C-alpha positions in Angstrom: 79.3 106.4 95.5 82.6 108.1 95.0 85.8 108.1 97.1 87.9 111.2 97.4 91.6 110.5 96.7 93.0 114.1 96.8 91.3 117.2 98.0 91.5 120.4 100.0 89.5 122.0 102.8 87.7 124.4 100.4 86.2 121.7 98.2 82.6 121.4 99.3 79.3 119.7 98.7 77.0 122.5 97.6 73.5 122.9 96.1 71.4 125.9 95.2 71.5 127.1 98.8 69.6 127.1 102.1 66.7 129.5 101.4 64.2 130.9 104.0 66.5 130.7 107.0 68.0 134.2 107.2 65.6 135.2 110.0 67.1 132.4 112.1 70.6 133.7 111.5 71.4 130.9 109.1 73.1 132.1 105.9 72.1 130.9 102.4 75.4 129.2 101.5 75.1 127.3 98.3 77.3 127.4 95.2 79.5 130.5 94.6 78.8 130.1 90.9 75.2 129.0 90.8 75.1 129.2 87.0 77.9 126.5 86.6 76.2 124.2 89.1 72.8 124.5 87.4 74.3 123.6 84.0 76.3 120.7 85.5 73.1 119.3 87.0 71.2 119.6 83.7 74.0 117.9 81.8 73.6 114.8 83.9 69.9 114.7 84.2 69.6 116.1 87.7 67.2 118.7 89.1 68.9 122.2 88.9 69.2 122.4 92.7 70.8 119.0 93.2 73.9 118.8 95.2 77.3 118.7 93.4 80.9 119.4 94.4 82.4 122.9 94.4 86.1 122.8 93.8 88.4 125.6 94.8 91.6 123.7 95.8 93.4 121.6 93.2 94.3 119.0 92.1 91.1 117.2 93.0 91.0 113.4 92.4 88.0 111.1 93.0 87.3 107.5 92.1 83.9 106.4 90.9 82.7 103.2 92.8 79.9 102.7 90.4 79.2 103.4 86.7 78.3 107.1 86.6 77.5 110.0 84.3 79.3 113.2 85.3 79.9 116.7 84.0 82.4 119.5 84.9 81.6 123.2 84.5 82.8 126.5 85.7 86.5 127.6 85.5 88.8 126.7 82.6 90.6 123.6 84.0 92.2 120.4 82.6 90.0 117.4 83.3 91.2 113.8 82.9 89.5 110.4 83.3 92.1 107.8 83.9 94.6 110.1 82.1 92.3 110.7 79.1 91.5 114.4 78.5 87.8 115.2 79.0 85.9 118.1 77.6 84.3 120.6 80.1 80.6 121.5 79.8 79.9 118.0 78.5 78.4 115.0 80.2 80.6 111.9 80.2 80.4 108.3 81.4 82.7 106.8 84.0 83.0 103.1 84.7 83.3 101.8 88.3 87.0 102.1 89.4 87.9 105.0 87.1 89.6 108.1 88.5 88.7 111.6 87.7 91.4 114.3 88.0 90.7 118.0 87.9 93.8 120.3 87.7 94.1 123.9 88.8 92.2 126.2 86.4 94.2 128.4 84.0 91.4 131.0 84.2 88.7 131.3 86.8 88.4 130.2 90.4 85.9 127.3 90.8 85.0 124.1 89.0 81.7 122.3 89.6 81.3 118.5 89.4 77.8 117.2 88.9 77.1 113.5 89.0 73.9 111.8 87.9 71.7 111.3 91.0 73.4 114.1 92.9 75.6 113.9 96.0 73.1 112.3 98.5 74.2 113.6 101.9 71.5 114.3 104.4 69.7 117.6 104.0 69.9 120.1 106.9 67.3 122.8 107.1 66.2 122.0 103.5 69.6 122.0 101.9 72.6 119.8 101.4 74.9 122.8 101.1 78.0 123.1 103.3 77.9 126.0 105.7 81.5 126.3 106.9 80.7 129.1 109.4 78.0 127.1 111.2 79.6 123.7 110.5 76.4 122.2 109.1 75.3 120.5 105.9 77.4 118.8 103.3 79.7 116.1 104.7 79.8 116.9 108.4 79.8 120.7 107.8 83.4 120.6 106.5 85.5 120.5 103.4 86.3 117.2 101.7 89.4 115.3 102.6 91.2 112.2 101.4 89.3 108.9 101.7 85.9 110.6 102.2 83.2 108.6 100.7 80.3 110.5 99.0 77.0 108.7 98.5 75.1 109.3 95.2 71.4 109.3 94.6 69.6 107.2 92.1 70.3 108.4 88.6 67.2 109.1 86.4 66.6 108.1 82.9 67.8 111.5 81.6 71.4 110.6 82.8 71.7 108.4 79.7 71.9 111.4 77.4 75.7 111.9 77.5 76.0 115.1 75.6 76.6 118.8 75.9 77.3 120.2 72.5 76.8 124.0 72.5 75.6 124.3 76.1 78.3 126.7 77.3 76.6 130.0 78.2 77.8 132.7 76.0 78.7 134.9 79.0 81.3 132.3 80.2 84.0 132.8 77.5 83.6 136.5 77.9 84.1 136.3 81.6 87.2 134.1 81.3 88.7 136.6 78.9 88.1 139.4 81.4 89.8 137.3 84.1 92.8 136.8 81.9 93.0 140.5 81.4 92.8 141.1 85.1 89.5 143.1 85.4 85.9 141.8 85.6 82.8 143.9 85.2 79.8 143.4 87.4 76.5 145.2 87.5 75.2 146.8 90.7 72.1 148.6 92.0 72.4 151.6 94.3 71.9 150.5 97.9 70.1 152.2 100.8 73.0 154.6 101.8 74.2 155.2 98.3 73.2 158.9 98.3 74.9 159.5 101.6 78.3 158.9 100.1 80.1 161.9 98.7 79.8 162.6 95.0 83.5 162.0 94.6 83.2 158.6 96.4 80.3 157.5 94.3 82.2 158.5 91.1 85.3 156.6 92.4 83.3 153.5 93.3 81.9 153.2 89.7 84.7 154.7 87.8 87.9 152.8 89.0 88.9 149.2 89.5 88.8 147.5 92.9 91.2 144.6 93.5 90.1 141.5 95.3 92.5 141.0 98.2 93.8 137.6 99.5 91.8 138.2 102.6 88.7 137.0 100.8 86.6 133.8 101.1 83.1 132.4 100.6 81.7 134.8 103.2 82.9 138.0 101.4 85.5 139.6 99.1 87.5 142.4 100.7 88.4 145.0 98.0 91.3 147.5 97.8 91.0 150.7 95.8 93.2 153.8 95.3 90.9 155.9 97.5 88.8 155.3 100.5 85.0 155.8 100.1 83.6 158.4 102.5 80.1 159.4 103.5 79.1 163.1 103.5 78.3 162.7 107.2 79.5 159.8 109.3 76.7 158.1 111.3 76.2 154.9 113.2 73.6 152.5 111.8 71.6 149.9 113.6 72.3 146.3 112.5 70.0 145.3 109.7 69.5 142.3 107.4 72.0 141.5 104.6 71.8 139.4 101.5 74.5 138.0 99.2 75.7 140.7 96.8 75.5 143.5 99.3 78.5 145.9 99.1 79.3 147.3 102.5 81.7 150.1 103.4 83.5 149.8 106.8 85.0 152.9 108.5 88.3 152.3 106.6 86.5 153.1 103.4 87.5 149.9 101.5 84.4 147.9 100.4 83.4 144.3 101.3 81.0 142.3 99.0 78.9 139.8 101.0 78.8 136.4 99.2 77.3 132.9 99.5 78.0 132.7 103.3 77.2 136.3 103.9 76.5 137.6 107.3 72.7 137.7 108.0 72.9 141.1 109.5 75.3 144.0 109.9 75.6 147.8 110.5 78.1 149.1 107.9 76.6 151.5 105.3 75.7 149.9 102.0 76.7 151.6 98.8 75.5 149.0 96.3 74.2 145.5 95.7 75.6 143.2 92.9 72.6 142.1 90.8 71.7 138.4 91.2 72.4 137.7 87.5 76.1 138.5 88.2 76.7 136.6 91.4 78.1 133.7 89.4 80.7 136.1 87.9 82.0 136.9 91.4 82.3 133.2 92.2 85.0 132.9 89.4 87.1 136.0 90.3 90.4 135.0 92.0 92.3 137.1 94.5 94.5 139.7 92.7 91.9 140.2 89.9 90.1 143.6 89.8 86.4 144.4 89.7 84.8 147.3 87.9 81.2 148.2 89.0 78.6 149.2 86.4 75.4 150.8 87.8 72.1 149.7 86.3 68.5 150.1 87.2 66.0 147.6 88.6 64.5 146.9 85.1 67.9 146.0 83.7 68.6 143.8 86.7 65.4 141.9 86.4 65.8 141.6 82.7 69.3 140.2 83.0 68.1 137.5 85.4 65.1 136.5 83.2 67.4 136.3 80.2 69.8 134.1 82.0 67.1 131.7 83.2 65.6 131.6 79.7 68.9 130.7 78.2 69.4 127.8 80.7 65.8 126.5 80.0 66.4 126.5 76.3 69.7 124.6 76.7 68.0 122.0 79.0 65.1 121.6 76.6 67.5 120.9 73.7 69.7 118.4 75.5 67.7 115.3 74.6 67.9 116.2 70.9 71.6 116.8 71.1 72.1 113.5 72.9 70.2 111.6 70.2 72.4 113.1 67.5 75.6 112.4 69.4 74.7 108.7 69.9 
């Protein structure tokens, strides 16, 4: 197990999400950067959907109460084990009693801590993810706080590998560079009401940056642009199902992107949907940074997701070989 020494309310137990429950009004939740969590799990020998810790408030300090293998992925943060600098995107061994400290990232928004065996809190509706809106899953449906004790599952044989050379997805350094420059590109598909927006609004949506406002969270990012988006003809829509990535436009004309804890239904018109392959990018964008939307078609969206999964599978397949060479 691990004991939390320093934390914040937005540090959460998360896994791949609570799928198949939208019809019950239960959101998917799960990691805001699912790519980083998947890689962290692979580095410590877990299943890709095992529960880890999503960190958004820093510094975070945790003490290992048993010998463990861990890995940190995601944002560009300083990581120390008993004061010794630790490489990110690399699995490391911690002895019982050692303390891990993760500082505020210089670039990016969230760091993911994966530990061999996974965080073994009770699953709720098929997932260990924390749903803050509903107060379920994770550790009592809330963020982590000082002196919390997190149980760990049994580590498998793959946890002995202790490596990570070359596992950083090539998209990650490019994303961090965009964050440093203040504007991140994400790909979108036109949504149901796309054609009902004026030509000028569609052009503005795709051609100018949109700043992520401080009034943003795991439920959604509120954006601010130079001009409000307008429909050709205003009309009221019946409430309908929503999924993470949906870009809605309220009457004020400033978009909202639904995220991990997205509402399960809503009635605002939808101008676009962020493709699934780029959801992880949104999870690393801090308030104050801008987004620029790039329209793609379904073929490109599916191809991007397949390529992303193929790259992860290739990395996971090569990890045993890398570990052998490192040892």
